[in-house]
N, C-alpha and C positions, 0 to 999 in steps of 0.2 A: 504494500500500500504506500503510495507516495505521500509525502508530508502535507501536500496541499489538499488532499481529500478531506481530512477532518475539518479544515477551515471552511471549505465550500459546503460541507454538510451542515456545519453550524449556521452558516448564513441562510441556507435553505430551510433548516429546521426553525430558525427564528421567524422566517416568513410564514412557515406553516403554522406555527403557534399564533402568530398575529392573525392569520386568517381564521383560525378556530375561535379566537377571542371575539372577532367581529361577528361570526356566526352565532356564538353563544349569546351575544347581546340582543339577538332577535327574540329571546324568551322561549317559553315552553308551551306555546299553543299546540293543541293536539287535534288536528282537523279530522283524524280518522277514528271511527268508532272502535276499531280493533284495539286501540290503545287502552281503553277502559277495561276490555275483557282481559287483556294481558295482565293489567294491574290487579284485577280481582282474582285471577288465578294465582298470581304471586302471593296475594294476601292469604289464600287458602294454604299455600305451602308454608308461609311464615307462621301460621297457626298450627302447623303439625300435619296437615293433610298432604303428605308427600306425593300421593298418587292423584291428587285433585279429584277425588271421588265425590266430594260434596256438591260439585257442579255436574249434573247429569249430562249437560251439553258441552262439557269441556272436550272438544274434539281436536285441539291443537297439540303440537309436540311440546315437551316439558322444559327444554333447556332454557329458553328465554324467561319463562316464569320463575325458574329456579334462580336465574341470574338476578332478576328484579327482587326476589325475596331476600337475597343477601343484604341488599340495601335497606329494605323495609325492617329487617331484624336489627341491623346494626345502627341505622341512622334515624329511624323513627320519622318524625315530621320533616326531616331534611332528606328523606330518601330520594325524592324526585331530583333534587339538586345533585345528589351523589351519583345517581344513574346518568344524568346528562354529562357531568364532568367525566365519568368513567368512559362513556361512549365517545367523547371527544378524544380521550387518551387512546382508546382502541383505534380510532380513525388515524391518529398520528402513527401509532404502531403499524397500521396497515401500510402507510406510506414508507416507513422504514423497512418493512419486509419486502416491498417492491424494489426498493433501491438495493437491498441485500441480494435479491435474486439476480438483478442485472449485474451487480458487481461480481457475484460468484461466476456468472457465465461469461463475462467479458473482461474482467480485471481492468476495466477502462474507467478512468475518472470522468471523461466527457460523457460516456453513456450513462453513468450513474447520475450525473448532474442533469442530463436531459430527462431522465425518468422522473426525477424529483420535481423538475420544473413543470412537466406535464401534469403531475399530480396536484401541484399547487394551483394550476389553472382551473382545475375541477372544483366547483363550489356547490352544485346542487346535491351531490352525494354527501358532502359534509353536513348539510342542513339536516339530514336525517338523524344525526347524533342528538339533535334537540327533541326528537320524537320517541315515544314509547312504542317502537316498532322493531322488528327482528333484523332489519337490514344491516345495521352497523356491526353487530356481533357476527352475523353470518358472513359478511364480507371479510372481516378479520380472520375467521376460521378458514374460509376458502383460500385466502391469500397465504395463510400459514401453511396449509397443505401444499400449495404450489411452491412455496419457498423450501419446504422440506424435501419435495421431490427434486427440486433444483440442487439443493445441497447434496443429496445422495448421488445425483448424476455427476457432480463435480468431484465427489470423494468416492471413487469406485470401491474402495475397501468397505465402505458402509453398506453397499448393495449386497455383499455376501453375508452380512450379519442377520440374525433373526429379527433384530429390532426394526429393520427396514419394513417388512410387511406388517409387523405388529403396530408400529407407530402410524403407518399409513392407514391401517384399519381403524385405529382409535380416532384419528382425525376425521375419517369418513363417518364414523358413528356419531361423533359430536355434530357434524354438519347435518346429518339426517335428523338428529334430535332437536336441532335448531329449526330447520325447514325441510319438509319432505321433498321439496323440489331438488334437493341435493342428489336425488337418484340420477340426475343428469350427469353427475361426476363419475358414476360407476363405470361406464365404458372406458373412460380415461384411466381409471385405476387398473382395469384389466391390462391396458397397454403398458402402464407404468411397471407392472410386475414383470414385464419382459425386458425392461431397461437393464443394460449391462450384461445380458446373457448372450453368449456366442456358442457355447458347447452344451450339449444335452438340454437344448432349449425347451422341448416339450415338457419333460418331467419337472424341471426346476421352475418353469413358469407356472405349471399347475400347482406345485407345492406352495409357491409364494402366494398365488391367488387364493388358495384354500385358507392359508393362515390369515391373510388380510381380511377376507370376508367372514371367517369364523370370529375373529376379534370384533369386527363390526356387529355381527349378530349377537354376541354375548353382551355388548354394550346396549343395544336397543331392545333386547328381549324382554326386560321388565315392562317396557311400555307397550310392546305388542301383546303381552299377556294381559295387561291392564285393559286394553281396548277390546280384547276378546271377551273378557269378563263383563265389561260394561256395555259393549255394543255388538258383541258376537261377530266382530270383524277384527282379525289379527293384523291390523295395518297401523302405520305410524299415525295417521290422522283419519278422521271421518269427514272427508270434504270432497270426495270425487264427484258426488252427485251435483253439488252446487257448481263445481267447475265445468262439468259437462253441460249443465243447464245454460251457463253463460255463453259458451261457444256455440251451442245449438240453437238457442232461441233469441239471444240478444240481437239487436239491429247490427248492421254492418260495422265492424268486420266480423261480427258473429254471423251465423248462417241464417238467422231470422226465420227459422222453420216454424210451421204451425204445430199445435199440439196434435199428436197422432190420434186417429179415431179409435184404434184398438187400445185396450187397457193393459197395464202391466199385471203380472201374476200376483204380486203381493199387495196390490191396492185396487180393489174392485171399483169400477165406475169412477175413475180418477176425476174426470171433468165434472161429474155430477156433484163432487164435494166442493168445488170451487165456486166463489162468487161469479156473477156474469163477467166474462173476460173483458168486455168493453168498459167496465167500470173501474178497472185497476190495472196497474202495470205488472201483469203476471210474468212478463219476460225478465223482470229483475229477480235474480236468484235469491237475494236477501229477503225480498218481500214474499216470494213464494215459500222460502224456508220458514220464515216467521209465521206464515199462515198455517203451514202444515204442523208446526209445533202446537198449535191450538187444538189439534185433533187428538182424540184418545188413541195413542199408539206408542210402541216402545221407543226408547231414545234414538235408536238408529234408523227408525222407519222413514223419517222425513227425508234424510239424505239418500237412502236406498230407493225410495219412490222416485225422487228427482233423477237419479241415475238411470233407472229402468225406463222412465218416460223419455229421457233424452236419447238413450240407446235405441229405443223403438223408433223415434223420429229420424235418427241417423240411418237406420236400416231402410227406411222408406225413401230417403233422399240422400244416398251416400255421395253422389257426384257433387251435389250442391255443398255438402258439408266439407268434402275434401278440397273443393275449389277455394272455399273460404279459409280453410286451414292453410293452404298454400299461400294465399294472400297475406294471412297473418304472419307467416314466416318472414315475408319481405317487410311487413309492417313493423316487426320487432326491431329492425335496424333502421327504419324510416322515421319512427316517431321521435319526438323531442319532448323535453320537460315543459310542463305548464306551470304558471305561477301558483304557489301554494298560499292560501289565505292565512296570514299570521297576525293581523292586527286585532285589536280588541273587539271590533264589531263583526269579525268573521265568524261563521258557524264553527263551534268548538265541540269538544267532547261534552256529553250531557251534563248540565250544570250541577246535578245532584251527586256527581261522582267525586271521589277523592282527588283525582287528577285536576278536575276543573277548579276545585276549591283551593288547591295548593299550587296552581300554575305560577311560573315565573313570568312577570310582565315584560313586555318589550320595552327596552329603554328608548329614550329620545334619539340617541345615537343609532340604535338598532333600526329605527325607521329610515334613516339615511342609508344604512347598509342594505335594507330590504329594497330600496329603490335602485341601488347600484346592482343588486343581484339580478334584476330584470335584464341586464345586458350580458349575463353569463352565456358562453357559447352554446351550452347544452339546452338553453331555452329558446333557441332559434333554429329554424329548419335547415338553412344552407350550411352554417358551421357544423351542425350535427351530422348532416349527410357527408360532408367532406371528411370529418373525423372518422365516421364509420367506414367510409370507402377506404380510407388509409389503413384502418385496422384489417380489412379483408385483403387488401393488396399486400400488406406486410405478412399476413398469415400464409397466403399462397406463395409468396417469395420464400418464406422459411421452409415450405414443403419441398421446394426444389433445391434449396441450399442445404448442404450436408454438414455445415459447420457444427451444428448442435445435435447431430444424430437423430434419435427417435424422440427426443424431448419435445420438439414443437408439435408432434402428433398428439401428445397429452394436452397441451394448451389448446390446440385447435379443436380437439375432440370436445373439450368443455364448452367452447363457443358454439359448436354445432348442436350438440345434444341439448344444451340449455335453450337454444333458439327453437328447436323442434318441440321440446316438451312444453314450453310456454305457448307456442302457437296452437298446440293441440288442446290445451286446458285453460287458457286465459285469453283475455283481450289485451294484446301487447301495449305496454306504455313504458315510459322512461324508467319508472320505478322497478319494473321487472328486469330491464336490461342493465340497470345500474350496478348490480353485483359483479358484472363482467368488466367493469371499467379498469380496475387495477391490472387485471390480466391483459386487457387490450393494450394498456400502456407498456407492459413488459414486451408484448409481441412487436409493437411498433418500434420500440427502442432497439430490440435485438435485430430487426430487419434493417434499420438505419445503420446500426453498427456493422453488420455484415456487408452492406453496400459500400462502406467506406474503408473496408479492410481487404487485403489481398492474400491473407494467410490461407494455406490449403485447408480443406475440410477436415474435421476431426475424424479419427477412426473409431471413436466411441460409438457403440450401438445405441 
């Protein structure tokens, strides 16, 4: 490491800290209803209900409520302040992990500085550190996994140790317990288990893969058992029905299909149970789910009914649904961030919740910051398209460039599988693409570094 690297890191770290301080001044408005549910689940944990069984509709994964409960237990009335500060620290740690990955792969001061500079230009992602949402912790864990795989690739002796698949499996398990969408990482983990192998590839790859996924399964098994006991579904979350409902019945870029005339097996005369369709927005998955909860049925019946109805509609119009899914795949990289209401008059978390009663107000200086944030690149179409096109151009360049062996396949695999999974189950928006931002910066930086260097490709697999 050259003597100048710490100096430049200190300068960039100071800029990063200043940016986080400015974002912190925006206060803790919580525009999403999810925030209140996360906080309530954490309260259950803080009072000893570790499996969150007191809430019969607790269908989410447990890691984030556990994280929040640590602050509720230790800080009491100051818990919200502690969570927000910790999430800003996690965001800074994410930046340092990205710089670490770039440095490990390039040993280049300029590449490391470029990566950190690109991270500092990103502002919308940092804003989520002020919110009680899973994004900040999830992005940190995903970047930690990427940095771990990068470290192992650059330290070949680590690849032969048992700790390589075990730690990889543990990090994957934590990601899954944070957000079930982390299943998109699994194909890249399968690729990662082949990194560093030249001889006896088949057996050793199989051995590593089994160890990694066994470790993951052991970590998530208690939650799978919990959901089997409560909902009779051994899955990480009970949410698939609502997601399919969104992509099937929502207006464009949803498929906007009509309710199927035939009824699912588990819920007779489905349409006869509903109010007249023209009197309410039945296409909204939250409204439909809330209505079904009012019916006398088991806890998992509402989501199961929505899943069956959506699947029935898809079977009747598969071409329309697939066409819209393909369009959403492109939309995932086309969309840009929209302004998030943060001022005192904006709609907030319900006023009777703890979060609303203890929110941190926006400072006068924060209002100026909020105005400046409207000019962030990710909030405008053309800059977003340019940055996303650069990401894909860099990814394809790394595919044909052998400098980093198979490692780019892992990174690109995460980009592709996350895109496809989101397109199948969600209406794409910047919030869903945001977790890929640190990885995209790594890919762009590596491509630019390779373009400016003439060293021969590595012989590492």
